mmJSON file of the N, C-alpha and C atoms, coordinates in Angstrom:
{"data_MODEL":{"atom_site":{
"group_PDB":["ATOM","ATOM","ATOM","ATOM","ATOM","ATOM","ATOM","ATOM","ATOM","ATOM","ATOM","ATOM","ATOM","ATOM","ATOM","ATOM","ATOM","ATOM","ATOM","ATOM","ATOM","ATOM","ATOM","ATOM","ATOM","ATOM","ATOM","ATOM","ATOM","ATOM","ATOM","ATOM","ATOM","ATOM","ATOM","ATOM","ATOM","ATOM","ATOM","ATOM","ATOM","ATOM","ATOM","ATOM","ATOM","ATOM","ATOM","ATOM","ATOM","ATOM","ATOM","ATOM","ATOM","ATOM","ATOM","ATOM","ATOM","ATOM","ATOM","ATOM","ATOM","ATOM","ATOM","ATOM","ATOM","ATOM","ATOM","ATOM","ATOM","ATOM","ATOM","ATOM","ATOM","ATOM","ATOM","ATOM","ATOM","ATOM","ATOM","ATOM","ATOM","ATOM","ATOM","ATOM","ATOM","ATOM","ATOM","ATOM","ATOM","ATOM","ATOM","ATOM","ATOM","ATOM","ATOM","ATOM","ATOM","ATOM","ATOM","ATOM","ATOM","ATOM","ATOM","ATOM","ATOM","ATOM","ATOM","ATOM","ATOM","ATOM","ATOM","ATOM","ATOM","ATOM","ATOM","ATOM","ATOM","ATOM","ATOM","ATOM","ATOM","ATOM","ATOM","ATOM","ATOM","ATOM","ATOM","ATOM","ATOM","ATOM","ATOM","ATOM","ATOM","ATOM","ATOM","ATOM","ATOM","ATOM","ATOM","ATOM","ATOM","ATOM","ATOM","ATOM","ATOM","ATOM","ATOM","ATOM","ATOM","ATOM","ATOM","ATOM","ATOM","ATOM","ATOM","ATOM","ATOM","ATOM","ATOM","ATOM","ATOM","ATOM","ATOM","ATOM","ATOM","ATOM","ATOM","ATOM","ATOM","ATOM","ATOM","ATOM","ATOM","ATOM","ATOM","ATOM","ATOM","ATOM","ATOM","ATOM","ATOM","ATOM","ATOM","ATOM","ATOM","ATOM","ATOM","ATOM","ATOM","ATOM","ATOM","ATOM","ATOM","ATOM","ATOM","ATOM","ATOM","ATOM","ATOM","ATOM","ATOM","ATOM","ATOM","ATOM","ATOM","ATOM","ATOM","ATOM","ATOM","ATOM","ATOM","ATOM","ATOM","ATOM","ATOM","ATOM","ATOM","ATOM","ATOM","ATOM","ATOM","ATOM","ATOM","ATOM","ATOM","ATOM","ATOM","ATOM","ATOM","ATOM","ATOM"],
"id":[1,2,3,4,5,6,7,8,9,10,11,12,13,14,15,16,17,18,19,20,21,22,23,24,25,26,27,28,29,30,31,32,33,34,35,36,37,38,39,40,41,42,43,44,45,46,47,48,49,50,51,52,53,54,55,56,57,58,59,60,61,62,63,64,65,66,67,68,69,70,71,72,73,74,75,76,77,78,79,80,81,82,83,84,85,86,87,88,89,90,91,92,93,94,95,96,97,98,99,100,101,102,103,104,105,106,107,108,109,110,111,112,113,114,115,116,117,118,119,120,121,122,123,124,125,126,127,128,129,130,131,132,133,134,135,136,137,138,139,140,141,142,143,144,145,146,147,148,149,150,151,152,153,154,155,156,157,158,159,160,161,162,163,164,165,166,167,168,169,170,171,172,173,174,175,176,177,178,179,180,181,182,183,184,185,186,187,188,189,190,191,192,193,194,195,196,197,198,199,200,201,202,203,204,205,206,207,208,209,210,211,212,213,214,215,216,217,218,219,220,221,222,223,224,225,226,227,228,229,230,231],
"type_symbol":["N","C","C","N","C","C","N","C","C","N","C","C","N","C","C","N","C","C","N","C","C","N","C","C","N","C","C","N","C","C","N","C","C","N","C","C","N","C","C","N","C","C","N","C","C","N","C","C","N","C","C","N","C","C","N","C","C","N","C","C","N","C","C","N","C","C","N","C","C","N","C","C","N","C","C","N","C","C","N","C","C","N","C","C","N","C","C","N","C","C","N","C","C","N","C","C","N","C","C","N","C","C","N","C","C","N","C","C","N","C","C","N","C","C","N","C","C","N","C","C","N","C","C","N","C","C","N","C","C","N","C","C","N","C","C","N","C","C","N","C","C","N","C","C","N","C","C","N","C","C","N","C","C","N","C","C","N","C","C","N","C","C","N","C","C","N","C","C","N","C","C","N","C","C","N","C","C","N","C","C","N","C","C","N","C","C","N","C","C","N","C","C","N","C","C","N","C","C","N","C","C","N","C","C","N","C","C","N","C","C","N","C","C","N","C","C","N","C","C","N","C","C","N","C","C","N","C","C","N","C","C"],
"label_atom_id":["N","CA","C","N","CA","C","N","CA","C","N","CA","C","N","CA","C","N","CA","C","N","CA","C","N","CA","C","N","CA","C","N","CA","C","N","CA","C","N","CA","C","N","CA","C","N","CA","C","N","CA","C","N","CA","C","N","CA","C","N","CA","C","N","CA","C","N","CA","C","N","CA","C","N","CA","C","N","CA","C","N","CA","C","N","CA","C","N","CA","C","N","CA","C","N","CA","C","N","CA","C","N","CA","C","N","CA","C","N","CA","C","N","CA","C","N","CA","C","N","CA","C","N","CA","C","N","CA","C","N","CA","C","N","CA","C","N","CA","C","N","CA","C","N","CA","C","N","CA","C","N","CA","C","N","CA","C","N","CA","C","N","CA","C","N","CA","C","N","CA","C","N","CA","C","N","CA","C","N","CA","C","N","CA","C","N","CA","C","N","CA","C","N","CA","C","N","CA","C","N","CA","C","N","CA","C","N","CA","C","N","CA","C","N","CA","C","N","CA","C","N","CA","C","N","CA","C","N","CA","C","N","CA","C","N","CA","C","N","CA","C","N","CA","C","N","CA","C","N","CA","C","N","CA","C","N","CA","C","N","CA","C","N","CA","C","N","CA","C"],
"label_alt_id":[null,null,null,null,null,null,null,null,null,null,null,null,null,null,null,null,null,null,null,null,null,null,null,null,null,null,null,null,null,null,null,null,null,null,null,null,null,null,null,null,null,null,null,null,null,null,null,null,null,null,null,null,null,null,null,null,null,null,null,null,null,null,null,null,null,null,null,null,null,null,null,null,null,null,null,null,null,null,null,null,null,null,null,null,null,null,null,null,null,null,null,null,null,null,null,null,null,null,null,null,null,null,null,null,null,null,null,null,null,null,null,null,null,null,null,null,null,null,null,null,null,null,null,null,null,null,null,null,null,null,null,null,null,null,null,null,null,null,null,null,null,null,null,null,null,null,null,null,null,null,null,null,null,null,null,null,null,null,null,null,null,null,null,null,null,null,null,null,null,null,null,null,null,null,null,null,null,null,null,null,null,null,null,null,null,null,null,null,null,null,null,null,null,null,null,null,null,null,null,null,null,null,null,null,null,null,null,null,null,null,null,null,null,null,null,null,null,null,null,null,null,null,null,null,null,null,null,null,null,null,null],
"label_comp_id":["MET","MET","MET","PHE","PHE","PHE","GLY","GLY","GLY","LYS","LYS","LYS","PHE","PHE","PHE","LEU","LEU","LEU","LEU","LEU","LEU","THR","THR","THR","VAL","VAL","VAL","ALA","ALA","ALA","VAL","VAL","VAL","ILE","ILE","ILE","ALA","ALA","ALA","VAL","VAL","VAL","ILE","ILE","ILE","TRP","TRP","TRP","PHE","PHE","PHE","GLY","GLY","GLY","PHE","PHE","PHE","ARG","ARG","ARG","TYR","TYR","TYR","LEU","LEU","LEU","SER","SER","SER","ARG","ARG","ARG","LEU","LEU","LEU","ALA","ALA","ALA","GLU","GLU","GLU","LEU","LEU","LEU","ARG","ARG","ARG","ARG","ARG","ARG","ARG","ARG","ARG","ASP","ASP","ASP","GLN","GLN","GLN","PRO","PRO","PRO","ASP","ASP","ASP","THR","THR","THR","VAL","VAL","VAL","ALA","ALA","ALA","PRO","PRO","PRO","PRO","PRO","PRO","HIS","HIS","HIS","PRO","PRO","PRO","PRO","PRO","PRO","GLY","GLY","GLY","GLY","GLY","GLY","ALA","ALA","ALA","ALA","ALA","ALA","GLU","GLU","GLU","ALA","ALA","ALA","GLU","GLU","GLU","THR","THR","THR","MET","MET","MET","VAL","VAL","VAL","GLU","GLU","GLU","CYS","CYS","CYS","ARG","ARG","ARG","ILE","ILE","ILE","CYS","CYS","CYS","GLY","GLY","GLY","THR","THR","THR","TRP","TRP","TRP","GLN","GLN","GLN","PRO","PRO","PRO","GLY","GLY","GLY","ARG","ARG","ARG","THR","THR","THR","ALA","ALA","ALA","ARG","ARG","ARG","SER","SER","SER","CYS","CYS","CYS","GLY","GLY","GLY","ARG","ARG","ARG","ALA","ALA","ALA","ASP","ASP","ASP","CYS","CYS","CYS","PRO","PRO","PRO","TYR","TYR","TYR"],
"label_asym_id":["A","A","A","A","A","A","A","A","A","A","A","A","A","A","A","A","A","A","A","A","A","A","A","A","A","A","A","A","A","A","A","A","A","A","A","A","A","A","A","A","A","A","A","A","A","A","A","A","A","A","A","A","A","A","A","A","A","A","A","A","A","A","A","A","A","A","A","A","A","A","A","A","A","A","A","A","A","A","A","A","A","A","A","A","A","A","A","A","A","A","A","A","A","A","A","A","A","A","A","A","A","A","A","A","A","A","A","A","A","A","A","A","A","A","A","A","A","A","A","A","A","A","A","A","A","A","A","A","A","A","A","A","A","A","A","A","A","A","A","A","A","A","A","A","A","A","A","A","A","A","A","A","A","A","A","A","A","A","A","A","A","A","A","A","A","A","A","A","A","A","A","A","A","A","A","A","A","A","A","A","A","A","A","A","A","A","A","A","A","A","A","A","A","A","A","A","A","A","A","A","A","A","A","A","A","A","A","A","A","A","A","A","A","A","A","A","A","A","A","A","A","A","A","A","A","A","A","A","A","A","A"],
"label_entity_id":["1","1","1","1","1","1","1","1","1","1","1","1","1","1","1","1","1","1","1","1","1","1","1","1","1","1","1","1","1","1","1","1","1","1","1","1","1","1","1","1","1","1","1","1","1","1","1","1","1","1","1","1","1","1","1","1","1","1","1","1","1","1","1","1","1","1","1","1","1","1","1","1","1","1","1","1","1","1","1","1","1","1","1","1","1","1","1","1","1","1","1","1","1","1","1","1","1","1","1","1","1","1","1","1","1","1","1","1","1","1","1","1","1","1","1","1","1","1","1","1","1","1","1","1","1","1","1","1","1","1","1","1","1","1","1","1","1","1","1","1","1","1","1","1","1","1","1","1","1","1","1","1","1","1","1","1","1","1","1","1","1","1","1","1","1","1","1","1","1","1","1","1","1","1","1","1","1","1","1","1","1","1","1","1","1","1","1","1","1","1","1","1","1","1","1","1","1","1","1","1","1","1","1","1","1","1","1","1","1","1","1","1","1","1","1","1","1","1","1","1","1","1","1","1","1","1","1","1","1","1","1"],
"label_seq_id":[1,1,1,2,2,2,3,3,3,4,4,4,5,5,5,6,6,6,7,7,7,8,8,8,9,9,9,10,10,10,11,11,11,12,12,12,13,13,13,14,14,14,15,15,15,16,16,16,17,17,17,18,18,18,19,19,19,20,20,20,21,21,21,22,22,22,23,23,23,24,24,24,25,25,25,26,26,26,27,27,27,28,28,28,29,29,29,30,30,30,31,31,31,32,32,32,33,33,33,34,34,34,35,35,35,36,36,36,37,37,37,38,38,38,39,39,39,40,40,40,41,41,41,42,42,42,43,43,43,44,44,44,45,45,45,46,46,46,47,47,47,48,48,48,49,49,49,50,50,50,51,51,51,52,52,52,53,53,53,54,54,54,55,55,55,56,56,56,57,57,57,58,58,58,59,59,59,60,60,60,61,61,61,62,62,62,63,63,63,64,64,64,65,65,65,66,66,66,67,67,67,68,68,68,69,69,69,70,70,70,71,71,71,72,72,72,73,73,73,74,74,74,75,75,75,76,76,76,77,77,77],
"pdbx_PDB_ins_code":[null,null,null,null,null,null,null,null,null,null,null,null,null,null,null,null,null,null,null,null,null,null,null,null,null,null,null,null,null,null,null,null,null,null,null,null,null,null,null,null,null,null,null,null,null,null,null,null,null,null,null,null,null,null,null,null,null,null,null,null,null,null,null,null,null,null,null,null,null,null,null,null,null,null,null,null,null,null,null,null,null,null,null,null,null,null,null,null,null,null,null,null,null,null,null,null,null,null,null,null,null,null,null,null,null,null,null,null,null,null,null,null,null,null,null,null,null,null,null,null,null,null,null,null,null,null,null,null,null,null,null,null,null,null,null,null,null,null,null,null,null,null,null,null,null,null,null,null,null,null,null,null,null,null,null,null,null,null,null,null,null,null,null,null,null,null,null,null,null,null,null,null,null,null,null,null,null,null,null,null,null,null,null,null,null,null,null,null,null,null,null,null,null,null,null,null,null,null,null,null,null,null,null,null,null,null,null,null,null,null,null,null,null,null,null,null,null,null,null,null,null,null,null,null,null,null,null,null,null,null,null],
"Cartn_x":[144.144,143.178,141.77,141.648,140.342,139.842,140.748,140.39,139.819,140.397,139.892,138.486,138.276,136.961,135.91,136.224,135.288,135.033,136.066,135.896,134.993,135.158,134.323,132.871,132.639,131.284,130.668,131.45,130.939,130.571,131.387,131.1,129.837,129.705,128.509,127.276,127.384,126.244,125.854,126.829,126.531,125.832,126.309,125.684,124.267,124.096,122.782,121.774,122.144,121.216,121.019,122.023,121.87,120.827,120.87,119.866,118.473,118.383,117.071,116.532,117.395,116.981,116.52,117.275,116.902,115.607,115.404,114.155,112.969,113.172,112.103,111.751,112.762,112.497,111.725,112.096,111.395,109.944,109.691,108.316,107.498,108.082,107.37,107.058,107.969,107.714,106.57,106.534,105.447,104.107,104.082,102.831,102.362,103.298,102.941,102.454,102.84,102.419,100.941,100.212,98.792,98.636,97.505,97.219,97.15,97.438,97.368,95.928,95.764,94.43,93.96,92.734,92.161,91.933,92.1,91.859,90.399,90.147,88.761,87.918,86.652,85.728,85.436,85.181,84.873,83.563,83.461,82.214,81.044,79.906,78.72,78.564,79.443,79.315,79.897,79.599,80.119,79.351,80.054,79.418,78.539,77.4,76.493,76.809,76.496,76.694,75.681,76.116,75.24,75.048,73.847,73.54,74.21,74.854,75.527,74.711,74.747,74.06,75.087,74.89,75.809,75.251,76.099,75.695,75.523,74.372,74.112,74.862,75.429,76.169,77.663,78.301,79.756,80.162,79.234,79.532,80.184,80.338,80.918,79.87,80.327,79.436,79.466,78.289,78.168,77.207,77.33,76.38,74.971,74.007,72.633,71.993,72.207,71.543,72.232,73.534,74.261,74.961,74.348,74.953,75.02,76.191,76.392,76.826,76.695,77.087,78.599,79.018,80.447,81.033,80.205,80.687,80.432,80.009,79.7,78.343,78.168,76.911,75.746,76.005,74.92,74.753,75.36,75.256,73.837,73.177,71.809,71.719,72.817,72.746,73.022],
"Cartn_y":[111.392,111.586,111.729,112.549,112.753,111.47,110.656,109.386,108.402,108.359,107.474,107.89,109.192,109.701,109.309,109.496,109.123,107.621,106.836,105.382,104.979,105.59,105.292,105.668,106.821,107.254,106.307,105.88,104.968,103.613,103.09,101.803,101.907,102.983,103.172,103.289,104.009,104.159,102.821,102.02,100.705,99.82,99.811,98.994,99.496,100.8,101.39,101.034,101.278,100.99,99.488,98.696,97.242,96.746,97.251,96.865,97.324,98.522,99.002,98.125,97.728,96.876,95.507,94.921,93.61,93.674,94.736,94.848,95.057,95.762,95.94,94.6,93.789,92.461,91.584,91.64,90.842,91.282,92.578,93.08,92.627,92.657,92.194,90.704,89.933,88.49,88.247,89.032,88.876,89.227,90.226,90.615,89.561,88.896,87.907,86.595,86.305,85.05,85.121,84.019,84.019,84.052,84.563,84.596,83.178,83.034,81.713,81.237,79.971,79.389,79.066,79.43,79.135,77.633,77.072,75.643,75.31,74.127,73.768,73.648,73.941,73.838,72.366,71.999,70.605,70.197,68.938,68.498,68.623,69.026,69.154,70.532,71.456,72.811,72.929,74.03,74.297,73.487,73.082,72.332,73.275,72.782,73.599,73.417,74.426,74.343,73.373,72.623,71.637,71.984,71.787,72.071,71.031,71.508,70.619,70.563,69.402,69.235,68.824,69.322,69.0,67.845,66.869,65.741,66.26,65.999,66.517,65.727,64.577,63.77,64.134,64.032,64.241,65.613,66.372,67.725,67.824,66.717,66.792,67.248,67.834,68.3,67.31,66.996,66.052,66.618,66.173,66.623,66.203,67.1,66.839,65.65,65.506,64.425,63.079,63.07,61.798,61.581,62.003,61.83,60.349,59.923,58.521,58.425,57.25,57.003,57.144,57.74,57.893,56.656,55.709,54.483,54.412,55.506,55.486,54.839,54.201,53.501,54.473,55.683,56.634,57.625,57.359,58.249,58.18,59.319,59.303,58.984,58.888,58.659,57.238],
"Cartn_z":[-112.061,-111.007,-111.586,-112.636,-113.245,-113.903,-114.423,-115.05,-114.034,-112.853,-111.8,-111.377,-111.297,-110.917,-111.953,-113.233,-114.297,-114.31,-114.081,-114.039,-112.877,-111.727,-110.563,-110.83,-111.419,-111.747,-112.772,-113.761,-114.788,-114.184,-113.293,-112.652,-111.805,-111.057,-110.23,-111.111,-112.226,-113.137,-113.754,-114.156,-114.741,-113.72,-112.5,-111.454,-111.174,-111.069,-110.791,-111.882,-113.134,-114.225,-114.415,-114.081,-114.146,-113.153,-111.935,-110.942,-111.348,-111.898,-112.358,-113.483,-114.401,-115.516,-115.011,-114.088,-113.554,-112.754,-112.0,-111.239,-112.173,-113.282,-114.26,-114.915,-115.229,-115.793,-114.811,-113.536,-112.53,-112.404,-112.467,-112.383,-113.589,-114.763,-115.958,-115.88,-115.331,-115.176,-114.2,-113.119,-112.149,-112.774,-113.628,-114.28,-115.271,-115.943,-116.958,-116.36,-115.128,-114.512,-114.161,-114.404,-114.035,-112.519,-112.092,-110.661,-110.124,-108.848,-108.248,-108.237,-108.485,-108.557,-107.147,-106.853,-105.541,-105.42,-104.24,-104.077,-104.361,-104.889,-105.206,-103.94,-104.111,-102.986,-102.713,-101.468,-101.168,-101.843,-102.247,-102.88,-101.913,-102.431,-101.594,-100.988,-101.32,-100.79,-99.394,-98.778,-97.442,-96.402,-95.37,-94.293,-93.474,-93.067,-92.268,-90.788,-90.017,-88.577,-87.987,-87.005,-86.388,-84.92,-84.441,-83.048,-82.164,-81.105,-80.165,-78.875,-78.24,-76.957,-75.909,-74.702,-73.622,-72.809,-72.536,-71.695,-70.27,-69.68,-68.335,-67.266,-67.625,-66.655,-66.653,-67.829,-67.868,-68.403,-69.009,-69.465,-70.833,-71.535,-72.875,-73.878,-74.968,-76.025,-77.176,-77.714,-78.821,-79.855,-81.122,-82.139,-81.761,-81.957,-81.539,-82.237,-83.546,-84.291,-84.131,-83.892,-83.85,-82.515,-81.431,-80.112,-79.776,-79.284,-78.915,-77.457,-76.948,-75.563,-75.424,-74.317,-74.061,-73.383,-73.033,-72.414,-70.922,-70.343,-68.917,-68.709,-67.578,-67.293,-67.144,-66.654,-66.437,-67.596,-68.762,-69.928,-70.497,-70.724,-71.233,-72.728,-73.44,-74.881,-75.226],
"occupancy":[1.0,1.0,1.0,1.0,1.0,1.0,1.0,1.0,1.0,1.0,1.0,1.0,1.0,1.0,1.0,1.0,1.0,1.0,1.0,1.0,1.0,1.0,1.0,1.0,1.0,1.0,1.0,1.0,1.0,1.0,1.0,1.0,1.0,1.0,1.0,1.0,1.0,1.0,1.0,1.0,1.0,1.0,1.0,1.0,1.0,1.0,1.0,1.0,1.0,1.0,1.0,1.0,1.0,1.0,1.0,1.0,1.0,1.0,1.0,1.0,1.0,1.0,1.0,1.0,1.0,1.0,1.0,1.0,1.0,1.0,1.0,1.0,1.0,1.0,1.0,1.0,1.0,1.0,1.0,1.0,1.0,1.0,1.0,1.0,1.0,1.0,1.0,1.0,1.0,1.0,1.0,1.0,1.0,1.0,1.0,1.0,1.0,1.0,1.0,1.0,1.0,1.0,1.0,1.0,1.0,1.0,1.0,1.0,1.0,1.0,1.0,1.0,1.0,1.0,1.0,1.0,1.0,1.0,1.0,1.0,1.0,1.0,1.0,1.0,1.0,1.0,1.0,1.0,1.0,1.0,1.0,1.0,1.0,1.0,1.0,1.0,1.0,1.0,1.0,1.0,1.0,1.0,1.0,1.0,1.0,1.0,1.0,1.0,1.0,1.0,1.0,1.0,1.0,1.0,1.0,1.0,1.0,1.0,1.0,1.0,1.0,1.0,1.0,1.0,1.0,1.0,1.0,1.0,1.0,1.0,1.0,1.0,1.0,1.0,1.0,1.0,1.0,1.0,1.0,1.0,1.0,1.0,1.0,1.0,1.0,1.0,1.0,1.0,1.0,1.0,1.0,1.0,1.0,1.0,1.0,1.0,1.0,1.0,1.0,1.0,1.0,1.0,1.0,1.0,1.0,1.0,1.0,1.0,1.0,1.0,1.0,1.0,1.0,1.0,1.0,1.0,1.0,1.0,1.0,1.0,1.0,1.0,1.0,1.0,1.0,1.0,1.0,1.0,1.0,1.0,1.0],
"B_iso_or_equiv":[0.0,0.0,0.0,0.0,0.0,0.0,0.0,0.0,0.0,0.0,0.0,0.0,0.0,0.0,0.0,0.0,0.0,0.0,0.0,0.0,0.0,0.0,0.0,0.0,0.0,0.0,0.0,0.0,0.0,0.0,0.0,0.0,0.0,0.0,0.0,0.0,0.0,0.0,0.0,0.0,0.0,0.0,0.0,0.0,0.0,0.0,0.0,0.0,0.0,0.0,0.0,0.0,0.0,0.0,0.0,0.0,0.0,0.0,0.0,0.0,0.0,0.0,0.0,0.0,0.0,0.0,0.0,0.0,0.0,0.0,0.0,0.0,0.0,0.0,0.0,0.0,0.0,0.0,0.0,0.0,0.0,0.0,0.0,0.0,0.0,0.0,0.0,0.0,0.0,0.0,0.0,0.0,0.0,0.0,0.0,0.0,0.0,0.0,0.0,0.0,0.0,0.0,0.0,0.0,0.0,0.0,0.0,0.0,0.0,0.0,0.0,0.0,0.0,0.0,0.0,0.0,0.0,0.0,0.0,0.0,0.0,0.0,0.0,0.0,0.0,0.0,0.0,0.0,0.0,0.0,0.0,0.0,0.0,0.0,0.0,0.0,0.0,0.0,0.0,0.0,0.0,0.0,0.0,0.0,0.0,0.0,0.0,0.0,0.0,0.0,0.0,0.0,0.0,0.0,0.0,0.0,0.0,0.0,0.0,0.0,0.0,0.0,0.0,0.0,0.0,0.0,0.0,0.0,0.0,0.0,0.0,0.0,0.0,0.0,0.0,0.0,0.0,0.0,0.0,0.0,0.0,0.0,0.0,0.0,0.0,0.0,0.0,0.0,0.0,0.0,0.0,0.0,0.0,0.0,0.0,0.0,0.0,0.0,0.0,0.0,0.0,0.0,0.0,0.0,0.0,0.0,0.0,0.0,0.0,0.0,0.0,0.0,0.0,0.0,0.0,0.0,0.0,0.0,0.0,0.0,0.0,0.0,0.0,0.0,0.0,0.0,0.0,0.0,0.0,0.0,0.0],
"pdbx_formal_charge":[null,null,null,null,null,null,null,null,null,null,null,null,null,null,null,null,null,null,null,null,null,null,null,null,null,null,null,null,null,null,null,null,null,null,null,null,null,null,null,null,null,null,null,null,null,null,null,null,null,null,null,null,null,null,null,null,null,null,null,null,null,null,null,null,null,null,null,null,null,null,null,null,null,null,null,null,null,null,null,null,null,null,null,null,null,null,null,null,null,null,null,null,null,null,null,null,null,null,null,null,null,null,null,null,null,null,null,null,null,null,null,null,null,null,null,null,null,null,null,null,null,null,null,null,null,null,null,null,null,null,null,null,null,null,null,null,null,null,null,null,null,null,null,null,null,null,null,null,null,null,null,null,null,null,null,null,null,null,null,null,null,null,null,null,null,null,null,null,null,null,null,null,null,null,null,null,null,null,null,null,null,null,null,null,null,null,null,null,null,null,null,null,null,null,null,null,null,null,null,null,null,null,null,null,null,null,null,null,null,null,null,null,null,null,null,null,null,null,null,null,null,null,null,null,null,null,null,null,null,null,null],
"auth_seq_id":[1,1,1,2,2,2,3,3,3,4,4,4,5,5,5,6,6,6,7,7,7,8,8,8,9,9,9,10,10,10,11,11,11,12,12,12,13,13,13,14,14,14,15,15,15,16,16,16,17,17,17,18,18,18,19,19,19,20,20,20,21,21,21,22,22,22,23,23,23,24,24,24,25,25,25,26,26,26,27,27,27,28,28,28,29,29,29,30,30,30,31,31,31,32,32,32,33,33,33,34,34,34,35,35,35,36,36,36,37,37,37,38,38,38,39,39,39,40,40,40,41,41,41,42,42,42,43,43,43,44,44,44,45,45,45,46,46,46,47,47,47,48,48,48,49,49,49,50,50,50,51,51,51,52,52,52,53,53,53,54,54,54,55,55,55,56,56,56,57,57,57,58,58,58,59,59,59,60,60,60,61,61,61,62,62,62,63,63,63,64,64,64,65,65,65,66,66,66,67,67,67,68,68,68,69,69,69,70,70,70,71,71,71,72,72,72,73,73,73,74,74,74,75,75,75,76,76,76,77,77,77],
"auth_comp_id":["MET","MET","MET","PHE","PHE","PHE","GLY","GLY","GLY","LYS","LYS","LYS","PHE","PHE","PHE","LEU","LEU","LEU","LEU","LEU","LEU","THR","THR","THR","VAL","VAL","VAL","ALA","ALA","ALA","VAL","VAL","VAL","ILE","ILE","ILE","ALA","ALA","ALA","VAL","VAL","VAL","ILE","ILE","ILE","TRP","TRP","TRP","PHE","PHE","PHE","GLY","GLY","GLY","PHE","PHE","PHE","ARG","ARG","ARG","TYR","TYR","TYR","LEU","LEU","LEU","SER","SER","SER","ARG","ARG","ARG","LEU","LEU","LEU","ALA","ALA","ALA","GLU","GLU","GLU","LEU","LEU","LEU","ARG","ARG","ARG","ARG","ARG","ARG","ARG","ARG","ARG","ASP","ASP","ASP","GLN","GLN","GLN","PRO","PRO","PRO","ASP","ASP","ASP","THR","THR","THR","VAL","VAL","VAL","ALA","ALA","ALA","PRO","PRO","PRO","PRO","PRO","PRO","HIS","HIS","HIS","PRO","PRO","PRO","PRO","PRO","PRO","GLY","GLY","GLY","GLY","GLY","GLY","ALA","ALA","ALA","ALA","ALA","ALA","GLU","GLU","GLU","ALA","ALA","ALA","GLU","GLU","GLU","THR","THR","THR","MET","MET","MET","VAL","VAL","VAL","GLU","GLU","GLU","CYS","CYS","CYS","ARG","ARG","ARG","ILE","ILE","ILE","CYS","CYS","CYS","GLY","GLY","GLY","THR","THR","THR","TRP","TRP","TRP","GLN","GLN","GLN","PRO","PRO","PRO","GLY","GLY","GLY","ARG","ARG","ARG","THR","THR","THR","ALA","ALA","ALA","ARG","ARG","ARG","SER","SER","SER","CYS","CYS","CYS","GLY","GLY","GLY","ARG","ARG","ARG","ALA","ALA","ALA","ASP","ASP","ASP","CYS","CYS","CYS","PRO","PRO","PRO","TYR","TYR","TYR"],
"auth_asym_id":["A","A","A","A","A","A","A","A","A","A","A","A","A","A","A","A","A","A","A","A","A","A","A","A","A","A","A","A","A","A","A","A","A","A","A","A","A","A","A","A","A","A","A","A","A","A","A","A","A","A","A","A","A","A","A","A","A","A","A","A","A","A","A","A","A","A","A","A","A","A","A","A","A","A","A","A","A","A","A","A","A","A","A","A","A","A","A","A","A","A","A","A","A","A","A","A","A","A","A","A","A","A","A","A","A","A","A","A","A","A","A","A","A","A","A","A","A","A","A","A","A","A","A","A","A","A","A","A","A","A","A","A","A","A","A","A","A","A","A","A","A","A","A","A","A","A","A","A","A","A","A","A","A","A","A","A","A","A","A","A","A","A","A","A","A","A","A","A","A","A","A","A","A","A","A","A","A","A","A","A","A","A","A","A","A","A","A","A","A","A","A","A","A","A","A","A","A","A","A","A","A","A","A","A","A","A","A","A","A","A","A","A","A","A","A","A","A","A","A","A","A","A","A","A","A","A","A","A","A","A","A"],
"auth_atom_id":["N","CA","C","N","CA","C","N","CA","C","N","CA","C","N","CA","C","N","CA","C","N","CA","C","N","CA","C","N","CA","C","N","CA","C","N","CA","C","N","CA","C","N","CA","C","N","CA","C","N","CA","C","N","CA","C","N","CA","C","N","CA","C","N","CA","C","N","CA","C","N","CA","C","N","CA","C","N","CA","C","N","CA","C","N","CA","C","N","CA","C","N","CA","C","N","CA","C","N","CA","C","N","CA","C","N","CA","C","N","CA","C","N","CA","C","N","CA","C","N","CA","C","N","CA","C","N","CA","C","N","CA","C","N","CA","C","N","CA","C","N","CA","C","N","CA","C","N","CA","C","N","CA","C","N","CA","C","N","CA","C","N","CA","C","N","CA","C","N","CA","C","N","CA","C","N","CA","C","N","CA","C","N","CA","C","N","CA","C","N","CA","C","N","CA","C","N","CA","C","N","CA","C","N","CA","C","N","CA","C","N","CA","C","N","CA","C","N","CA","C","N","CA","C","N","CA","C","N","CA","C","N","CA","C","N","CA","C","N","CA","C","N","CA","C","N","CA","C","N","CA","C","N","CA","C","N","CA","C","N","CA","C","N","CA","C","N","CA","C"],
"pdbx_PDB_model_num":[1,1,1,1,1,1,1,1,1,1,1,1,1,1,1,1,1,1,1,1,1,1,1,1,1,1,1,1,1,1,1,1,1,1,1,1,1,1,1,1,1,1,1,1,1,1,1,1,1,1,1,1,1,1,1,1,1,1,1,1,1,1,1,1,1,1,1,1,1,1,1,1,1,1,1,1,1,1,1,1,1,1,1,1,1,1,1,1,1,1,1,1,1,1,1,1,1,1,1,1,1,1,1,1,1,1,1,1,1,1,1,1,1,1,1,1,1,1,1,1,1,1,1,1,1,1,1,1,1,1,1,1,1,1,1,1,1,1,1,1,1,1,1,1,1,1,1,1,1,1,1,1,1,1,1,1,1,1,1,1,1,1,1,1,1,1,1,1,1,1,1,1,1,1,1,1,1,1,1,1,1,1,1,1,1,1,1,1,1,1,1,1,1,1,1,1,1,1,1,1,1,1,1,1,1,1,1,1,1,1,1,1,1,1,1,1,1,1,1,1,1,1,1,1,1,1,1,1,1,1,1]
}}}
């Protein structure tokens, strides 16, 4: 009876310390890996905000500098 108890305690201890050892190895691997590299910035820097204008006929919004006709006969652009 006492032998079974000691064997059970020994098995539990081996499993417990085994998990602790494996988790410590995983933590060390995470520390050794370099940080993830940020994606490169787009060429030309960040895009600037552009002023939008609303068409007074159809109500659509278009870029102020490059507004084009929407195809309607009464479109002001």
